[in-house]
C-alpha positions in Angstrom: 105.3 102.8 125.1 103.1 100.4 123.2 104.9 97.2 122.3 105.5 96.6 118.6 103.2 94.1 116.8 104.3 90.5 116.5 106.9 90.3 113.7 107.2 87.3 111.4 110.5 85.6 110.9 112.9 87.2 108.5 112.9 86.0 104.9 116.0 85.4 102.9 117.3 88.6 101.1 116.3 88.8 97.4 118.7 88.5 94.7 120.1 91.3 92.6 117.2 92.4 90.3 119.5 92.2 87.3 120.1 88.5 87.8 116.5 87.5 88.6 114.6 84.3 87.8 111.0 83.4 87.7 111.2 82.5 91.4 112.8 85.7 92.8 111.2 88.8 94.3 112.2 90.5 91.0 110.5 88.0 88.8 108.6 90.9 87.1 111.8 92.2 85.7 113.0 88.8 84.4 109.5 88.1 83.0 109.4 91.5 81.2 112.8 90.7 79.6 111.5 87.5 78.2 108.1 88.8 77.1 109.1 90.4 73.8 110.7 93.5 72.4 108.5 95.9 74.3 109.1 94.2 77.6 112.9 93.9 77.0 113.1 97.7 76.2 111.1 98.5 79.3 113.3 96.3 81.5 116.5 97.7 80.0 115.3 101.2 80.7 114.3 100.2 84.3 117.7 98.8 85.0 119.4 102.0 83.8 117.1 104.2 85.8 117.1 105.3 89.5 114.5 102.7 90.7 116.8 99.6 90.4 118.8 100.9 93.3 115.6 101.9 95.0 114.4 98.3 95.0 117.5 97.0 96.6 117.1 99.6 99.2 113.6 98.5 99.9 114.9 95.0 100.6 117.6 96.5 102.9 114.9 98.3 104.9 113.0 95.1 105.4 116.1 93.4 106.7 116.7 96.4 109.1 113.1 96.2 110.4 113.2 92.4 110.9 116.4 92.8 112.9 114.5 95.1 115.3 116.3 98.3 114.5 113.0 100.3 114.2 114.5 103.8 114.4 116.9 103.1 111.5 114.2 101.4 109.6 111.9 104.4 110.0 114.5 106.8 108.7 115.2 104.5 105.8 111.5 104.3 104.9 111.3 108.1 105.0 114.3 108.4 102.7 112.7 105.9 100.3 109.6 108.1 100.1 111.8 110.7 98.4 112.6 108.3 95.7 109.1 108.9 94.4 110.0 112.5 93.5 112.3 111.6 90.6 111.5 113.7 87.6 111.9 112.8 83.9 111.3 109.1 84.8 108.9 106.7 83.1 105.8 106.9 85.3 105.4 103.1 85.1 108.9 102.7 86.7 107.7 104.8 89.6 104.5 102.7 89.9 106.6 99.5 90.1 108.8 101.1 92.8 105.7 102.2 94.7 104.4 98.7 94.7 107.5 97.5 96.5 108.0 100.6 98.7 104.4 100.3 99.9 105.1 96.8 101.2 108.0 98.2 103.3 105.8 101.1 104.5 103.0 98.7 105.5 105.5 96.6 107.5 106.7 99.6 109.4 103.2 100.8 110.1 102.3 97.3 111.3 105.3 97.2 113.7 104.2 100.7 115.0 100.7 99.2 115.6 99.2 101.7 113.1 97.0 99.1 111.6 94.9 101.6 109.6 98.2 103.0 108.2 99.4 99.4 107.3 96.2 98.6 105.4 96.3 102.0 103.6 99.9 101.2 102.5 98.9 97.8 101.2 96.1 99.4 99.2 98.5 101.9 97.8 100.8 99.2 96.6 97.9 97.2 95.1 96.6 100.3 93.3 100.1 100.9 91.9 100.3 97.3 90.7 96.9 97.5 88.9 97.7 100.8 87.3 101.0 99.6 85.9 99.6 96.2 84.7 96.8 98.2 82.9 99.6 100.0 81.0 101.9 97.1 80.4 100.5 93.5 80.2 104.0 92.1 80.3 104.1 93.1 84.0 101.2 90.8 84.9 103.5 88.8 87.2 103.1 91.7 89.7 99.6 90.2 90.4 101.2 87.6 92.7 101.6 90.3 95.3 97.9 90.4 96.0 97.9 87.0 97.7 100.8 88.1 99.9 99.2 91.4 100.8 96.0 89.5 101.7 98.0 87.5 104.2 99.4 90.8 105.6 95.8 92.0 106.1 95.1 88.8 107.9 98.0 89.6 110.2 96.4 93.0 110.9 93.1 91.3 111.6 94.8 88.9 114.1 96.3 91.8 116.0 92.9 93.5 116.1 91.5 90.2 117.4 89.0 90.3 114.5 88.7 86.5 114.2 85.9 86.5 111.6 87.9 88.9 109.4 91.0 86.8 109.9 89.2 83.6 108.8 87.8 85.4 105.8 91.2 86.7 104.7 92.9 83.4 105.0 90.2 81.8 103.0 90.6 84.5 100.3 94.4 84.0 100.2 94.0 80.3 99.8 91.4 80.8 97.0 93.7 83.2 95.2 96.6 80.8 94.9 94.5 77.7 94.2 92.6 79.5 91.4 89.2 79.7 93.0 89.4 83.5 93.4 91.1 86.1 91.2 94.4 87.5 92.4 93.2 91.0 91.4 91.0 92.8 88.9 92.3 95.2 86.3 90.7 98.6 85.8 88.7 97.3 82.8 87.1 94.7 85.0 89.3 91.8 83.8 90.1 89.3 86.6 93.6 87.9 86.8 93.7 84.4 88.1 96.8 82.3 89.0 96.2 80.3 85.8 96.8 83.4 83.8 100.2 83.8 85.4 100.9 80.1 84.7 100.0 80.6 81.0 102.1 83.8 80.8 105.1 82.2 82.3 104.7 79.1 80.1 104.8 81.3 77.0 108.0 83.1 77.9 110.1 80.5 79.7 113.2 79.5 77.8 115.8 78.2 80.1 115.5 74.9 81.9 115.5 76.7 85.3 112.5 78.9 84.1 110.7 75.8 82.8 111.0 74.2 86.2 109.7 77.4 87.8 106.7 77.4 85.4 105.7 73.9 86.5 105.6 75.2 90.1 103.3 78.1 89.1 101.0 75.5 87.5 100.7 73.6 90.8 98.2 75.3 93.2 99.6 73.5 96.2 103.1 74.8 95.4 101.8 78.3 95.1 100.1 78.0 98.4 103.4 76.8 99.9 104.7 80.3 99.1 102.3 81.7 101.7 101.7 78.8 104.0 104.7 79.5 106.3 103.5 83.1 106.7 100.0 82.0 107.6 101.0 79.5 110.2 103.2 82.2 111.8 100.1 84.1 112.7 99.3 83.4 116.3 95.7 82.4 116.9 93.7 81.8 120.0 92.9 78.3 121.4 90.1 76.8 119.5 90.6 78.8 116.3 90.8 76.5 113.3 92.6 77.7 110.2 89.8 77.2 107.7 91.7 75.0 105.2 93.6 72.7 107.6 
């Protein structure tokens, strides 16, 4: 049997989505709540729908996989796929769930060394994020996922020993969070940079805690710190220089 791909260290579990802040995995929900009447109505409907539980289950799957229980994790991922079949649900809720689900699916495929499958899952999640941001600008905070997914692609490149691609992806991720490259591009061609997220958060932040979070989003080096640990967990051969050291 082929050995599983190198697995990064486990991250701390996310908070309950209903009690999110601007620094949690669920910041999109908190930001929507603060972004005006339309955003509050959307967030309220989301928390009363089936996908709130689905998001907590996605986090549970990631914990299971990081513990090395791959068979249980595989079953849980398959069960989560069925969550996409809910009827009479706002399609944008499904898209948000798909963005998070796709991350878990990509992680499973990576562990299985199905690297094409991992990249396809990342693309699926990115496409879902763009589609829902097209529909609801108050969900623009989902753009932050593109820098994380770029690092996950770099992990794939490392396991394929594609060193040129690895260097390219690390440079891209660095550029995304330092504002030199867009995080993503919407369907109308509009680029979303990290400065757009900082402006958005600055406009909606009310509490002191959120104000402190906004200051972090304004600091490129702090944003990079969100990804730096993941980057330096990627094993590289002797002589390979991470391009921004």
